C-alpha positions as CSV (number, residue, x, y, z in Angstrom):
1,X,-68.6,93.6,-227.6
2,X,-68.6,91.0,-224.8
3,X,-68.4,87.3,-225.5
4,X,-70.1,84.8,-223.3
5,X,-67.1,82.5,-223.4
6,X,-64.3,81.4,-225.8
7,X,-66.7,78.9,-227.5
8,X,-69.0,81.7,-228.5
9,X,-66.1,83.8,-229.8
10,X,-65.0,80.8,-231.9
11,X,-68.5,80.4,-233.4
12,X,-68.6,84.1,-234.3
13,X,-65.2,83.7,-236.1
14,X,-66.6,80.8,-238.1
15,X,-69.1,83.2,-239.6
16,X,-66.3,85.5,-240.8
17,X,-64.2,82.6,-242.1
18,X,-66.9,80.5,-243.7
19,X,-65.4,80.7,-247.1
20,X,-62.5,78.5,-245.9
21,X,-64.9,75.7,-244.9
22,X,-63.6,72.3,-246.3
23,X,-60.6,74.1,-247.9
24,X,-58.3,71.2,-248.8
25,X,-55.0,73.0,-248.0
26,X,-56.2,74.8,-244.8
27,X,-55.2,74.1,-241.2
28,X,-56.1,75.8,-237.9
29,X,-53.2,76.5,-235.5
30,X,-54.3,77.6,-232.1
31,X,-52.2,79.3,-229.4
32,X,-52.5,77.3,-226.1
33,X,-54.0,77.4,-223.9
34,X,-57.0,79.7,-224.3
35,X,-56.8,79.9,-228.1
36,X,-57.4,76.1,-228.4
37,X,-61.0,76.5,-227.0
38,X,-61.6,79.1,-229.8
39,X,-59.8,77.0,-232.4
40,X,-61.9,73.9,-231.6
41,X,-65.0,75.8,-232.6
42,X,-63.3,76.9,-235.8
43,X,-62.3,73.3,-236.5
44,X,-65.9,72.1,-236.0
45,X,-67.5,74.9,-238.0
46,X,-65.0,75.0,-240.9
47,X,-64.3,71.2,-241.1
48,X,-60.6,71.8,-240.8
49,X,-57.8,70.0,-238.9
50,X,-56.7,71.6,-235.6
51,X,-53.2,71.7,-234.1
52,X,-51.5,73.9,-231.6
53,X,-48.6,76.2,-232.2
54,X,-46.7,76.6,-229.0
55,X,-45.3,80.0,-228.3
56,X,-44.3,81.3,-224.8
57,X,-44.3,84.8,-223.5
58,X,-41.0,86.1,-222.1
59,X,-42.1,87.8,-218.9
60,X,-40.1,90.5,-217.1
61,X,-38.1,89.0,-214.1
62,X,-40.1,90.9,-211.4
63,X,-43.4,91.1,-213.4
64,X,-44.0,87.8,-215.3
65,X,-47.3,89.2,-216.8
66,X,-45.4,92.0,-218.5
67,X,-44.3,90.8,-221.9
68,X,-40.8,91.5,-223.0
69,X,-41.3,89.3,-226.1
70,X,-41.9,85.7,-226.9
71,X,-40.3,82.6,-228.2
72,X,-41.9,80.2,-230.7
73,X,-41.6,76.4,-230.8
74,X,-39.4,76.6,-234.0
75,X,-36.9,78.8,-232.1
76,X,-37.9,82.2,-233.4
77,X,-37.6,84.9,-230.8
78,X,-39.5,88.2,-230.8
79,X,-38.4,90.9,-228.5
80,X,-39.8,94.3,-227.7
81,X,-36.6,96.5,-227.6
82,X,-38.3,99.2,-225.6
83,X,-39.4,96.7,-222.9
84,X,-36.0,95.1,-222.8
85,X,-34.3,98.5,-222.4
86,X,-36.8,99.6,-219.7
87,X,-35.8,96.6,-217.5
88,X,-32.1,97.1,-218.3
89,X,-31.7,93.4,-219.3
90,X,-28.5,92.1,-220.6
91,X,-28.1,89.5,-223.4
92,X,-27.4,86.9,-220.7
93,X,-30.7,87.8,-218.9
94,X,-32.7,87.4,-222.0
95,X,-31.0,84.1,-222.9
96,X,-31.9,82.8,-219.4
97,X,-35.6,83.8,-219.9
98,X,-35.6,82.1,-223.3
99,X,-34.1,78.9,-222.1
100,X,-36.7,78.6,-219.3
101,X,-39.5,79.0,-221.8
102,X,-38.0,76.6,-224.3
103,X,-38.2,73.9,-221.5
104,X,-41.9,74.6,-221.1
105,X,-42.4,74.5,-224.9
106,X,-40.7,71.1,-225.0
107,X,-43.0,69.8,-222.1
108,X,-46.1,71.1,-224.0
109,X,-45.0,69.5,-227.3
110,X,-44.7,66.1,-225.6
111,X,-48.0,66.5,-223.8
112,X,-50.2,68.1,-226.4
113,X,-49.0,66.2,-229.5
114,X,-48.5,62.9,-227.8
115,X,-45.5,62.0,-230.0
116,X,-46.8,63.6,-233.2
117,X,-44.8,66.3,-235.0
118,X,-46.2,69.7,-236.1
119,X,-47.9,69.2,-239.4
120,X,-46.0,70.4,-242.5
121,X,-47.1,73.9,-243.3
122,X,-45.4,74.5,-246.7
123,X,-47.9,75.8,-249.3
124,X,-50.8,75.5,-246.8
125,X,-53.3,78.1,-245.7
126,X,-52.8,78.6,-242.0
127,X,-55.4,80.1,-239.8
128,X,-53.7,81.3,-236.6
129,X,-56.1,81.8,-233.7
130,X,-56.0,83.0,-230.1
131,X,-58.6,84.1,-227.6
132,X,-57.4,87.7,-227.9
133,X,-54.3,89.8,-228.0
134,X,-53.0,92.6,-225.8
135,X,-49.3,93.5,-226.4
136,X,-49.3,91.0,-229.3
137,X,-45.9,89.5,-228.4
138,X,-47.0,85.9,-228.5
139,X,-49.0,86.4,-231.7
140,X,-46.1,88.2,-233.4
141,X,-43.6,85.6,-232.4
142,X,-45.9,82.9,-233.8
143,X,-46.4,84.7,-237.1
144,X,-42.6,85.0,-237.5
145,X,-42.1,81.3,-236.6
146,X,-44.8,80.2,-239.0
147,X,-43.5,82.3,-241.9
148,X,-40.2,80.4,-241.7
149,X,-42.3,77.2,-242.5
150,X,-43.4,78.7,-245.8
151,X,-47.2,78.6,-245.7
152,X,-48.9,79.8,-248.9
153,X,-51.2,82.1,-246.9
154,X,-51.3,83.1,-243.2
155,X,-54.6,84.3,-241.7
156,X,-55.0,85.7,-238.2
157,X,-58.3,85.0,-236.3
158,X,-58.6,87.1,-233.2
159,X,-61.8,87.8,-231.2
160,X,-60.6,91.0,-229.5
161,X,-57.6,93.3,-229.2
162,X,-56.6,96.9,-228.8
163,X,-56.6,99.1,-231.9
164,X,-52.8,99.7,-232.1
165,X,-51.9,96.0,-231.7
166,X,-54.5,94.9,-234.2
167,X,-53.1,97.5,-236.7
168,X,-49.6,96.0,-236.3
169,X,-51.0,92.4,-236.5
170,X,-52.9,93.2,-239.8
171,X,-49.6,94.3,-241.3
172,X,-47.9,91.0,-240.5
173,X,-50.4,88.5,-241.9
174,X,-52.1,88.1,-245.3
175,X,-55.6,88.5,-243.8
176,X,-56.8,89.4,-240.3
177,X,-60.2,88.7,-239.0
178,X,-61.1,90.6,-235.8
179,X,-64.4,90.8,-234.0
180,X,-63.9,93.7,-231.6
181,X,-61.3,96.5,-231.0
182,X,-62.6,98.2,-227.8
183,X,-61.2,101.5,-226.8
184,X,-60.1,101.8,-224.1
185,X,-58.7,98.2,-223.9
186,X,-57.7,96.9,-220.5
187,X,-57.2,93.1,-220.8
188,X,-58.5,90.3,-223.0
189,X,-60.4,88.7,-220.1
190,X,-62.4,91.9,-219.5
191,X,-64.3,91.1,-222.8
192,X,-65.5,87.7,-221.8
193,X,-68.3,86.9,-219.2
194,X,-66.6,83.6,-218.6
195,X,-62.8,83.6,-219.0
196,X,-62.1,80.4,-216.9
197,X,-58.5,79.3,-217.3
198,X,-58.0,76.5,-219.8
199,X,-55.6,73.8,-218.5
200,X,-53.4,71.2,-220.1
201,X,-56.1,68.5,-219.9
202,X,-58.6,70.7,-221.7
203,X,-56.1,71.4,-224.5
204,X,-55.5,67.6,-225.0
205,X,-59.2,67.0,-225.0
206,X,-60.0,69.7,-227.5
207,X,-57.3,68.3,-229.9
208,X,-58.5,64.8,-229.5
209,X,-62.2,65.8,-230.1
210,X,-61.2,67.8,-233.1
211,X,-59.3,64.9,-234.6
212,X,-62.2,62.5,-233.9
213,X,-64.7,64.9,-235.6
214,X,-62.4,65.1,-238.7
215,X,-62.2,61.3,-238.9
216,X,-66.0,61.0,-238.6
217,X,-66.8,63.5,-241.3
218,X,-67.9,62.0,-244.6
219,X,-65.1,62.4,-247.2
220,X,-66.0,64.6,-250.3
221,X,-67.1,62.5,-253.3
222,X,-64.5,62.4,-256.1
223,X,-67.3,61.8,-258.6
């Protein structure tokens, strides 16, 4: 399956998650940057609030695209022990990588939320969305971080990912919605006709538009 773009992937996910439309306790958390484009379509289609959950990949020192793990905005760190061992990294090496990404997390929190705090997730139904997963490091770190915030239910919404990673992801959440698990799997972007990079300005715009759409929706009648 190939998606035209992230927006189409989001609309297809809406079809699979339609039973959560107007759910009073549900919220969509999107992984920036690409996941926010998908999450925006979910927000529009399901009439649910949208926020980001900021998690940063820990890239190998000489190969930043190779994921050693990830760190979430609440401080949770996920490490792939095999990857750390393969690069012979010390505890100090890992600490340095984590600190660098925590600085970027702080920058994004300030920019994306514009002074707001992450919404309380206790007893809420959280739909965690990205534009796809490969190694899963960022997704897994996000799941672990969100679990600490005690949601009632955690749902993963992923357009595309490899079979093995999807199997592991399914075991970590209460429900996982996936549109495609191609085999062989090369990279997330290979399954989109348009995989243009989403930048910070796009993320802020998506969040603002989603908030505006929620404000303009008629409130359900209490009668």
